[in-house]
Rosetta silent file (secondary structure, phi, psi, omega in degrees, C-alpha in Angstrom):
SEQUENCE: MSDANYRATLVILNDIESHGLVQFNEQYCDEEFFKNFLEFEKDFSNSFHDVARSLGSQNQETMVFAIYSEMSFIMSHLDVINKFLKIIVNPAKLKGGFDENTSLYQMVTKICNKMQYSEKLKNSIRGMFLLGFRNAITTQQYRIYQNDDLVIFPNDENLKKHFSIKDLTDYSLQVISMLEAMIDWSNGGKKSVDNSTNALYSLVDDMKRQVELLDKKLDRLC
SCORE:     score description
SCORE:     0.000 S_00000001
   1 L     0.000  138.475  175.173    3.101  221.701  -69.745 S_00000001
   2 L   -85.343  101.639 -178.893    5.117  218.696  -71.205 S_00000001
   3 H   -53.383  -45.760 -172.022    2.246  216.577  -72.617 S_00000001
   4 H   -64.944  -44.713  179.928    4.324  213.311  -72.823 S_00000001
   5 H   -64.404  -38.540 -176.244    5.311  213.589  -69.097 S_00000001
   6 H   -63.926  -47.107 -171.139    1.751  214.487  -68.053 S_00000001
   7 H   -72.535  -33.621 -179.068    0.332  211.553  -70.014 S_00000001
   8 H   -75.176  -23.681  173.807    2.939  209.189  -68.954 S_00000001
   9 H   -68.500  -35.130  175.496    2.398  210.018  -65.184 S_00000001
  10 H   -62.584  -41.511 -176.674   -1.348  209.416  -65.665 S_00000001
  11 H   -65.763  -45.717  177.749   -0.607  206.048  -67.306 S_00000001
  12 H   -60.069  -48.406  177.845    1.617  204.998  -64.459 S_00000001
  13 H   -61.491  -42.083  177.568   -0.979  206.036  -61.734 S_00000001
  14 H   -59.081  -41.424  169.042   -3.679  204.152  -63.670 S_00000001
  15 H   -53.434  -45.334  178.793   -1.470  201.251  -63.742 S_00000001
  16 H   -59.695  -45.081  178.663   -0.882  201.349  -60.114 S_00000001
  17 H   -66.033  -40.177 -177.862   -4.563  201.604  -59.539 S_00000001
  18 H   -73.273  -16.848  173.422   -5.442  198.712  -61.803 S_00000001
  19 L   -99.183   21.844  174.996   -3.083  196.454  -59.973 S_00000001
  20 L    71.542   20.737 -173.335   -4.736  197.187  -56.634 S_00000001
  21 L   -94.271   -5.423 -169.879   -1.974  199.214  -55.084 S_00000001
  22 E   -84.604  136.673  174.801   -3.935  202.340  -54.279 S_00000001
  23 L  -161.829  130.601  173.636   -4.791  203.214  -50.624 S_00000001
  24 L   -79.340  120.251  178.383   -5.235  206.493  -49.011 S_00000001
  25 L  -108.774   95.111 -168.979   -2.702  207.003  -46.205 S_00000001
  26 H   -59.685  -31.050 -172.326   -3.874  209.963  -44.212 S_00000001
  27 H   -61.231  -24.115  176.996   -0.663  210.130  -42.075 S_00000001
  28 H  -100.085   -2.330 -178.898    1.189  211.608  -45.200 S_00000001
  29 L   -98.094  106.781  174.205   -1.506  213.965  -46.307 S_00000001
  30 L  -116.830  101.854 -175.973   -1.144  217.544  -45.128 S_00000001
  31 H   -62.562  -33.734  173.859   -3.549  219.626  -47.104 S_00000001
  32 H   -58.975  -41.998 -175.853   -2.269  222.941  -45.847 S_00000001
  33 H   -71.075  -36.061 -176.698    1.293  221.981  -47.035 S_00000001
  34 H   -71.499  -49.722  177.588    0.015  221.011  -50.543 S_00000001
  35 H   -45.772  -53.288 -172.417   -2.019  224.246  -50.803 S_00000001
  36 H   -66.244  -38.877  179.419    0.910  226.348  -49.794 S_00000001
  37 H   -70.239  -40.608 -179.330    3.254  224.590  -52.197 S_00000001
  38 H   -65.686  -34.015  176.839    0.897  224.950  -55.169 S_00000001
  39 H   -71.581  -39.216  171.974    0.577  228.603  -54.521 S_00000001
  40 H   -56.566  -43.085 -175.211    4.409  228.853  -54.291 S_00000001
  41 H   -63.427  -38.925  175.344    4.689  226.913  -57.454 S_00000001
  42 H   -58.779  -51.919 -177.871    2.259  229.221  -59.268 S_00000001
  43 H   -66.718  -39.860  179.505    4.085  232.391  -58.196 S_00000001
  44 H   -59.571  -50.389 -175.541    7.533  231.013  -58.939 S_00000001
  45 H   -62.727  -40.673 -172.189    6.507  229.607  -62.397 S_00000001
  46 H   -71.991  -16.728 -179.226    4.697  232.826  -63.544 S_00000001
  47 H  -119.871  -58.617 -174.036    7.945  234.903  -62.904 S_00000001
  48 H   -60.824  -42.938 -177.367   11.235  233.132  -62.397 S_00000001
  49 H   -54.652  -47.004 -179.486   11.251  230.712  -65.373 S_00000001
  50 H   -65.864  -34.210 -175.254   10.902  233.638  -67.786 S_00000001
  51 H   -72.450  -51.516 -177.038   13.488  235.721  -65.945 S_00000001
  52 H   -56.836  -41.554 -178.047   15.928  232.695  -65.840 S_00000001
  53 H   -64.030  -35.641 -171.446   15.575  232.039  -69.697 S_00000001
  54 H   -87.673   -4.792 -174.222   16.356  235.732  -70.322 S_00000001
  55 L   -66.897  134.521  170.046   19.413  236.058  -68.094 S_00000001
  56 L   -91.362  156.811 -176.204   22.649  236.895  -69.904 S_00000001
  57 L   -75.016  -10.161 -177.870   25.883  235.299  -68.900 S_00000001
  58 L   -63.673  -30.833 -171.179   27.279  238.868  -68.255 S_00000001
  59 L   -96.218   76.515 -167.921   25.677  238.916  -64.774 S_00000001
  60 H   -66.683  -41.362 -178.948   27.576  235.927  -63.256 S_00000001
  61 H   -59.082  -40.135  179.931   26.410  236.384  -59.647 S_00000001
  62 H   -69.185  -34.096 -174.197   22.646  236.486  -60.838 S_00000001
  63 H   -68.809  -48.149  173.778   23.333  233.466  -62.933 S_00000001
  64 H   -49.364  -47.310 -178.470   24.703  231.393  -60.019 S_00000001
  65 H   -65.222  -39.218  177.348   21.669  232.418  -58.077 S_00000001
  66 H   -62.765  -46.305  173.810   19.321  231.474  -60.912 S_00000001
  67 H   -57.336  -43.684 -176.518   20.871  228.030  -61.271 S_00000001
  68 H   -66.403  -43.855 -174.902   20.653  227.297  -57.547 S_00000001
  69 H   -64.472  -44.316  173.349   16.967  228.533  -57.481 S_00000001
  70 H   -56.871  -49.406 -175.503   15.888  226.300  -60.455 S_00000001
  71 H   -59.430  -43.640 -177.380   17.797  223.331  -58.972 S_00000001
  72 H   -66.428  -31.778 -178.200   16.059  223.879  -55.600 S_00000001
  73 H   -66.073  -47.419 -176.662   12.564  224.387  -57.400 S_00000001
  74 H   -57.643  -54.867 -171.614   13.165  220.948  -59.177 S_00000001
  75 H   -65.033  -35.208  178.992   14.212  219.141  -55.920 S_00000001
  76 H   -59.032  -44.070  178.925   11.261  220.589  -53.912 S_00000001
  77 H   -64.448  -40.129  179.129    8.833  219.103  -56.616 S_00000001
  78 H   -61.017  -37.448  177.442   10.596  215.765  -56.411 S_00000001
  79 H   -69.099  -34.579  178.755   10.131  215.703  -52.695 S_00000001
  80 H   -68.185  -41.392  173.470    6.374  216.567  -53.107 S_00000001
  81 H   -55.016  -43.758  176.229    6.065  213.874  -55.756 S_00000001
  82 H   -64.381  -35.275 -179.874    7.509  211.355  -53.318 S_00000001
  83 H   -70.125  -32.290 -173.892    5.113  212.570  -50.694 S_00000001
  84 H   -70.747  -44.793  178.127    2.267  212.201  -53.088 S_00000001
  85 H   -60.127  -40.085 -177.737    3.216  208.452  -53.965 S_00000001
  86 H   -69.994  -22.603  175.941    3.242  207.741  -50.148 S_00000001
  87 H   -73.009  -37.760 -168.875   -0.368  209.135  -49.882 S_00000001
  88 H  -110.471   -4.332 -177.296   -1.759  206.904  -52.475 S_00000001
  89 E  -102.112  136.403  171.603    0.214  203.550  -52.522 S_00000001
  90 L   -75.857  107.171 -175.471   -0.567  200.845  -50.092 S_00000001
  91 H   -54.665  -28.813  173.928    2.637  200.096  -48.196 S_00000001
  92 H   -67.001  -20.116 -179.362    1.525  196.495  -47.492 S_00000001
  93 H   -83.055  -19.142 -179.047    1.540  195.852  -51.280 S_00000001
  94 L  -101.300  147.025 -176.436    5.240  196.748  -51.640 S_00000001
  95 L   -67.340  123.116 -178.130    8.181  194.539  -50.528 S_00000001
  96 L    72.430    8.332  175.573    9.385  196.063  -47.209 S_00000001
  97 L    50.388 -155.666  177.002    6.754  198.683  -47.308 S_00000001
  98 L  -156.397  167.006  176.815    7.791  202.293  -46.751 S_00000001
  99 L  -143.082 -171.895  177.094    7.969  205.065  -44.158 S_00000001
 100 L   -60.062  -23.194 -179.901    8.596  208.827  -43.897 S_00000001
 101 L   -93.106    3.586 -179.246   12.233  208.204  -44.522 S_00000001
 102 L   -78.271  130.727 -173.411   11.911  206.226  -47.741 S_00000001
 103 L   -79.898  167.055  175.246   13.495  208.146  -50.617 S_00000001
 104 H   -56.963  -43.341 -179.317   11.905  208.831  -53.998 S_00000001
 105 H   -65.960  -40.041  174.255   14.351  206.359  -55.556 S_00000001
 106 H   -66.630  -36.695  175.228   13.234  203.601  -53.263 S_00000001
 107 H   -62.328  -43.540 -176.726    9.622  204.287  -53.840 S_00000001
 108 H   -72.025  -34.027  178.399    9.876  204.285  -57.565 S_00000001
 109 H   -65.679  -44.054  179.160   12.103  201.137  -57.445 S_00000001
 110 H   -61.657  -41.479 -176.139    9.577  199.326  -55.088 S_00000001
 111 H   -71.158  -42.699  174.541    6.582  200.321  -57.324 S_00000001
 112 H   -60.878  -42.157  171.599    8.393  199.250  -60.444 S_00000001
 113 H   -53.508  -58.612  176.919    9.432  195.948  -58.993 S_00000001
 114 H   -52.144  -39.355  176.801    5.938  195.244  -57.912 S_00000001
 115 L   -76.679   -8.497 -175.313    4.547  196.054  -61.362 S_00000001
 116 L    45.694   59.797  170.459    7.283  193.720  -62.828 S_00000001
 117 L   -74.305  163.696  171.553    8.297  196.249  -65.404 S_00000001
 118 L   -79.812  159.688 -176.187   11.241  195.432  -67.644 S_00000001
 119 H   -61.009  -36.446  179.953   14.630  196.904  -67.058 S_00000001
 120 H   -62.757  -40.163 -177.564   14.243  199.121  -70.123 S_00000001
 121 H   -73.810  -38.821  176.293   10.934  200.606  -68.751 S_00000001
 122 H   -52.011  -50.278  179.967   12.499  200.815  -65.256 S_00000001
 123 H   -64.562  -31.777  174.802   15.253  202.971  -66.652 S_00000001
 124 H   -70.812  -34.428 -178.385   12.960  205.173  -68.494 S_00000001
 125 H   -74.188  -40.922  171.288   10.701  205.731  -65.516 S_00000001
 126 H   -57.222  -31.646 -179.911   13.888  206.511  -63.456 S_00000001
 127 H   -75.817  -36.268  174.930   14.793  209.102  -66.044 S_00000001
 128 H   -66.132  -33.208  177.930   11.285  210.634  -65.883 S_00000001
 129 L   -83.712   -0.727  177.335   11.462  210.948  -62.062 S_00000001
 130 L    61.759   35.596 -171.398   14.927  212.524  -62.453 S_00000001
 131 H   -60.298  -38.088 -173.467   16.476  210.014  -59.974 S_00000001
 132 H   -72.384  -41.967  177.946   20.074  210.465  -61.153 S_00000001
 133 H   -63.995  -45.804  178.754   19.763  214.236  -60.883 S_00000001
 134 H   -62.771  -35.474  174.547   18.245  214.049  -57.412 S_00000001
 135 H   -61.550  -44.294  177.981   20.866  211.667  -56.264 S_00000001
 136 H   -59.833  -44.203  178.637   23.623  213.940  -57.421 S_00000001
 137 H   -69.539  -45.986  176.536   22.073  216.981  -55.600 S_00000001
 138 H   -54.426  -44.685  177.342   21.243  215.091  -52.330 S_00000001
 139 L   -83.722    9.837 -176.738   24.738  213.721  -52.166 S_00000001
 140 L    52.099   35.171  172.970   26.237  217.051  -52.971 S_00000001
 141 L  -100.482   72.191  173.701   27.951  215.730  -56.084 S_00000001
 142 E  -153.063  157.912  171.922   27.509  218.902  -58.116 S_00000001
 143 E  -128.686  137.410  170.751   29.240  222.097  -59.050 S_00000001
 144 E  -112.979  125.895 -172.743   27.704  225.411  -60.002 S_00000001
 145 E  -111.832  163.860 -174.168   29.943  227.541  -62.255 S_00000001
 146 L   -89.467    2.355  176.468   29.527  231.205  -63.218 S_00000001
 147 L   -96.398   39.054 -176.499   29.394  230.352  -66.917 S_00000001
 148 L    57.021   55.034 -167.490   25.809  229.328  -66.836 S_00000001
 149 E  -144.231  127.085  168.484   26.567  225.778  -65.897 S_00000001
 150 E  -116.183  130.579 -178.543   25.593  223.127  -63.384 S_00000001
 151 E  -120.637  120.038  178.201   27.598  219.989  -63.425 S_00000001
 152 E  -100.238  146.267  176.944   26.386  216.755  -61.641 S_00000001
 153 L    54.355   55.362 -172.353   28.824  213.954  -60.748 S_00000001
 154 L   -67.311  -18.857 -175.941   31.826  216.175  -61.721 S_00000001
 155 L   -99.862    1.389 -176.268   34.374  213.589  -60.601 S_00000001
 156 L  -123.194  105.445 -177.516   32.786  210.642  -62.491 S_00000001
 157 L   -62.116  -29.145 -179.473   33.311  210.774  -66.284 S_00000001
 158 L   -75.911  -19.415 -174.886   30.612  208.141  -66.898 S_00000001
 159 L  -112.211  -21.376  178.096   27.815  210.005  -64.992 S_00000001
 160 L   -44.287  131.011  174.992   29.063  213.505  -65.505 S_00000001
 161 E  -153.914  142.795 -177.266   26.575  215.818  -67.072 S_00000001
 162 E   -95.453  136.288  179.520   26.284  219.533  -67.821 S_00000001
 163 E  -126.510  126.537  162.818   23.085  221.648  -67.426 S_00000001
 164 L   -86.147  178.200 -178.080   22.430  225.152  -68.630 S_00000001
 165 H   -59.928  -43.240  177.332   19.870  227.428  -67.132 S_00000001
 166 H   -62.864  -38.691  173.371   17.560  226.396  -70.045 S_00000001
 167 H   -64.065  -34.281  178.403   17.958  222.704  -69.269 S_00000001
 168 H   -69.654  -40.413 -176.758   17.061  223.304  -65.635 S_00000001
 169 H   -62.056  -39.080  177.467   14.040  225.387  -66.711 S_00000001
 170 H   -66.410  -32.595  172.370   12.941  222.358  -68.861 S_00000001
 171 H   -66.521  -39.600 -179.368   13.320  220.080  -65.889 S_00000001
 172 H   -59.927  -40.621 -177.194   11.307  222.474  -63.873 S_00000001
 173 H   -72.428  -25.574 -178.743    8.495  222.290  -66.404 S_00000001
 174 H   -71.457  -50.267  179.085    8.778  218.464  -66.483 S_00000001
 175 H   -60.518  -38.884 -176.733    8.253  218.155  -62.627 S_00000001
 176 H   -65.006  -42.131 -178.876    5.439  220.675  -62.684 S_00000001
 177 H   -66.385  -35.238  175.984    3.708  218.643  -65.414 S_00000001
 178 H   -59.152  -56.980 -175.387    4.189  215.454  -63.365 S_00000001
 179 H   -57.047  -45.399 -177.778    2.756  217.048  -60.229 S_00000001
 180 H   -63.557  -34.299 -177.801   -0.209  218.486  -62.166 S_00000001
 181 H   -72.775  -40.445  172.868   -1.036  215.000  -63.566 S_00000001
 182 H   -56.218  -40.361  178.623   -0.946  213.569  -60.117 S_00000001
 183 H   -73.811  -39.934  173.730   -3.299  216.194  -58.756 S_00000001
 184 H   -52.401  -48.663 -177.984   -5.601  215.723  -61.765 S_00000001
 185 H   -62.328  -42.018  175.336   -5.587  212.029  -61.159 S_00000001
 186 H   -66.185  -22.282 -176.656   -6.373  212.308  -57.399 S_00000001
 187 L   -99.437    5.566  171.612   -9.233  214.600  -58.220 S_00000001
 188 L    76.813   20.618  179.563  -10.648  212.042  -60.654 S_00000001
 189 L  -109.821  148.204  166.273  -10.043  214.180  -63.765 S_00000001
 190 L    73.010   26.863 -175.439   -8.258  213.682  -67.026 S_00000001
 191 L  -100.781    7.829 -177.474   -7.935  209.938  -66.532 S_00000001
 192 L   -81.367   57.667  173.132   -9.271  208.913  -69.908 S_00000001
 193 L  -126.378  160.289 -178.627   -6.064  207.415  -71.278 S_00000001
 194 L   -60.780  118.522 -176.919   -5.046  203.985  -72.290 S_00000001
 195 L   -98.498   15.051 -175.774   -3.679  202.386  -69.059 S_00000001
 196 L   -82.484  162.267  177.190   -2.226  199.203  -70.545 S_00000001
 197 H   -53.393  -31.539 -177.060    1.408  198.317  -70.380 S_00000001
 198 H   -73.247  -40.389  179.673    1.776  198.778  -74.123 S_00000001
 199 H   -63.711  -43.100  179.494    0.526  202.384  -73.771 S_00000001
 200 H   -63.913  -42.605 -179.420    3.075  203.108  -71.015 S_00000001
 201 H   -67.082  -39.436  177.231    6.003  201.826  -73.248 S_00000001
 202 H   -57.624  -49.023 -177.160    4.670  203.983  -76.089 S_00000001
 203 H   -62.887  -43.320 -178.072    4.453  207.083  -73.932 S_00000001
 204 H   -67.497  -40.792 -179.699    7.812  206.471  -72.267 S_00000001
 205 H   -58.681  -30.732  179.027    9.523  205.869  -75.761 S_00000001
 206 H   -74.145  -44.029 -176.032    8.065  209.243  -76.679 S_00000001
 207 H   -69.216  -38.877 -174.554    9.106  210.881  -73.474 S_00000001
 208 L   -61.936  -22.144  177.945   12.622  209.590  -73.458 S_00000001
 209 L   -72.065  -18.713 -179.542   13.481  211.685  -76.441 S_00000001
 210 L   -97.483  -25.922 -176.597   12.734  214.726  -74.363 S_00000001
 211 L   -86.683  104.459  179.116   14.461  213.618  -71.094 S_00000001
 212 H   -66.481  -28.319 -176.049   18.221  214.343  -71.679 S_00000001
 213 H   -56.304  -35.806 -179.970   19.412  212.521  -68.630 S_00000001
 214 H  -114.697   19.569 -174.770   18.950  209.137  -70.134 S_00000001
 215 H   -60.189  -40.991  179.631   19.293  209.715  -73.703 S_00000001
 216 H   -78.587  -34.946  175.924   22.667  207.908  -74.147 S_00000001
 217 H   -64.499  -43.844 -177.483   21.854  205.082  -71.789 S_00000001
 218 H   -66.688  -34.225  175.590   18.535  204.422  -73.535 S_00000001
 219 H   -59.848  -37.029 -177.476   20.151  204.445  -76.928 S_00000001
 220 H   -79.327  -27.194  174.039   22.397  201.672  -75.814 S_00000001
 221 H   -77.468  -26.015 -171.010   19.431  199.751  -74.461 S_00000001
 222 L   -78.068    0.000    0.000   17.283  200.121  -77.593 S_00000001
């Protein structure tokens, strides 16, 4: 588990709670779905990540399958994270509210704006939630190559980024950690962290060194 991502997720949730944004929205809560998803996550994590890390580039067809599987695993977690936010955030507290069609990018943006976070912190949180990665996949701006490579935004030199199977496995562990923090938070456990904005800055500064997606951008902002 990525401790920095776990702790940063808890801090964000505690900050949301301290600003009075928390409300249980039953219409978005499907217990059977979450139970099934967590069982799938456990089975997948216990087997596939180790297999993916050990794959050799000589088996090109298997490598393409592994890249696509890891990519899909990450995307499914981001969808569940978005669903979780809709369960616990009061839509009346966010400008324009939200509904079942509101994307993760929109949810994160609305929450960050409501919390009046700085642009630097907003960018860090966007990186933590892998919003650029998710946008590339959902808009089909990616290529999978047989040389152990996923490329997002291949036609944009400013946004173009390469991912190896190891990079994708690291992203998978990141979203697992974030979802685990959300579940622990909702169960009332492991919430004894400093929920001040300064603590959030500190955690995200630590986290950004691990999140490759925003390294260059954040360096320019610092």
